[in-house]
N, C-alpha and C positions, 0 to 999 in steps of 0.2 A: 701518583697522582696523591697530593696531600689529604684531600678531603675523602678519600677510601680508606676503609678500613677492611683489613683483611679476617674473615671469618675463619675460625679454626678449620683445618685440611679436613679433621673429622666429620665434621659437617656435611662437606661436599660428598665427602665418602659415601657417607651412612645417606644420602640424596640416592646415590648412584645404586647403592646396595639394595639386593632384594627385588630389583625390579624383573618382572617377567619378561622374556628375551623373547617375542615375538613381534614381526614388523607389522607394521600398520602402513599400507600401499598409500592409503589416501593421506595421510597427515605427511608421509614423505612427499608426496605430489604437492601438496599444500607449501611446504617450505621449500620444495624445488623451485616452484615458480614465483612464491612472493619473496624469498631470501635474494633470488636473482634480480626482480625490479629493485628492491631497496638498495642493493649493493650498486648497481648500476644507477642509479640517482645518484650516489655519491661520486660516480667513473665519468660524467658526462662533460667533457670539456666545454660542450657549448654554454652549459649553464654556468652566471655569475656566483658569487657564493651566497648573495641573499636567495637566487633563484634555487640553487641547489639545497639550501637548508628547507626551502618551504616545500620543495619537491620530496627532498626525504622525509618531513615530518609529517607530509599528508600521507605516503605510503605508512608510516609507522603507526599513524591512527588508525588507521585499517587494519593493520597486520597485528599490532598489539592493544591488549585490553589493559588500557593505562587506568582504568577505575579500579579494577581487581588488584593491579600491583600495588597501586596506591594505598589500598587497605591491607595488602601483606605487610607491605614494609612498615608500617605502624601498629599492627598487631591488635591487641587489645582496646589501645587508643582510638581505633577506629570508630567504635561504639560511644567514646565518650565526649567526641567533639558535638558541638551544636551544628544543626544544618549550615549556619552561615561560617561557621569555621572550617566544616567540611568542605564545601564549595570553596572557600579562600585556599584552603591546603591543595585540593585536587588542581586548581590553577596551576599554584605555584609549583607542585610536584611534576604535572605534565611539562612545564618548560624545562624543568630540570631534568627529567628522567630524556626527551628527545634530543638535550643538549648532550648529556652524557652518552647515549646511543650515537649520536653522530660522531663525537670526538672518538669513542673508541673503535667503531665500525671502519670509521677513516683510515686508520691502519691497517685495514683489513681488504683494502683494495686489491681485485684480481681479476683473473680472466673467468673463473666460471667458478658457481656453486654446485658442489657435487655431493649427492646423499650417498651416505656410507651405510647406515642401517638406521632402525628405530628400536627403542623398548618401551613397552605399555605398563602405565602405572596401573590403569584401570581402563575402562571403555571410552573415558572422556579426558583421559590424561595420558601424554604420550612424551618421551624426550626423542628427538630426531637428531642423530649425529652426521655432521657435515664436514667439508674438507673444502677450503677456497684453495683453488691453484692460483699460482702467482707465477707471474713471469721469470723472477728471479730463482724459483724452485724453492723458495722457502713458504710451503704450503702451511695453511693454517686450520686448525680444528675448531670449530664452532658449533655447540651444542644449543639446540632450541627447546624449550617445554612448551609443548602445545596441548591448550585445554578446548573441548568443545565436541560436536556431533560432525558429522560429514554437512559440509555445505554452510557450517558456522565454527569454523577454527578460529582462534585466536592464539599468539603467542603470550605468557606471562612471564617468561624469564629467559634469559639468553646468558651462556656462558661462555667467556672469551680467556682466550691465553693471556694471562698479567704477568709479566715478570717469570715465566714459567710455568705459573701455575694456571691450573682452569678455573676460573672464577665466575659463580653464578652472582651477576649485579644485582637483582632484586634481594638476594641474601644478604649481600654484601651493604645495600642500602639501609636493609632491616635492622643490621646490627648497630650501625651508626645511628638512625633515627628514635630506635627505642630506648638507647642508653641516654641519647640528649633528653627526650620526653620524660625519663625517669629522673634525671638531675633537675629537672625544670617542673616537676609535681603536674606532667600531663599539658604543659603550655602549648597552645596552638600556634598562638603569636611567636614564641620563641623558635618552634621548630619552623615556621613560614620565614622566619627573618634569616635562619641559619640557611636554609634551603635555596632562599633568593641571592645569599652572598655566595653561596657554591656555584650556582649559576653564572653569576656573574664572573666569577673567578675563571671560570671554563671556558666563558666565552672569551675572555679575552685571551687566554692560553690558546685558543683556538685560532682567533685573528692573527696572533704573533707566528 
């Protein structure tokens, strides 16, 4: 994908390094159920393309904390935008993020989501490792970063296997967005224009 920038693999390794390895059955159960629901929305042959996108977006809105992700991917600039700029940016980012997740996860259609294990970074921050079973035998690893407490969990990042590398989508977006903001003196309008352009490009690719 032209608009994705590969983060240093060392950064991804550092994220996984040093995590205490003890399972959290509650976050694992949360991912098992909700990841299955999300992927089933992509697999449903009875839905039109528009219905599938609408259903998928509804699941992802509940499943992921897009406000937290939108703040993370622009780093220090999240405190520099005005309220109006922040609202406009979040709307553009939500549209883009849902398009990215649908485009990437669409390639991960499979028979079932199986939780392998999980590691806890803290009491409210875990990474759940899953595998998506496929009929062709080409099972795929997906990792989900989950934050929150029991009864109030949400995903804040997803790691997918892109071109043979396990890439965290929010980390990848952060590298690109902050670089753009650095070049444009923190211009919210420049970032929003770029995000809208990337969304349109990806939607056109999805339709084709």
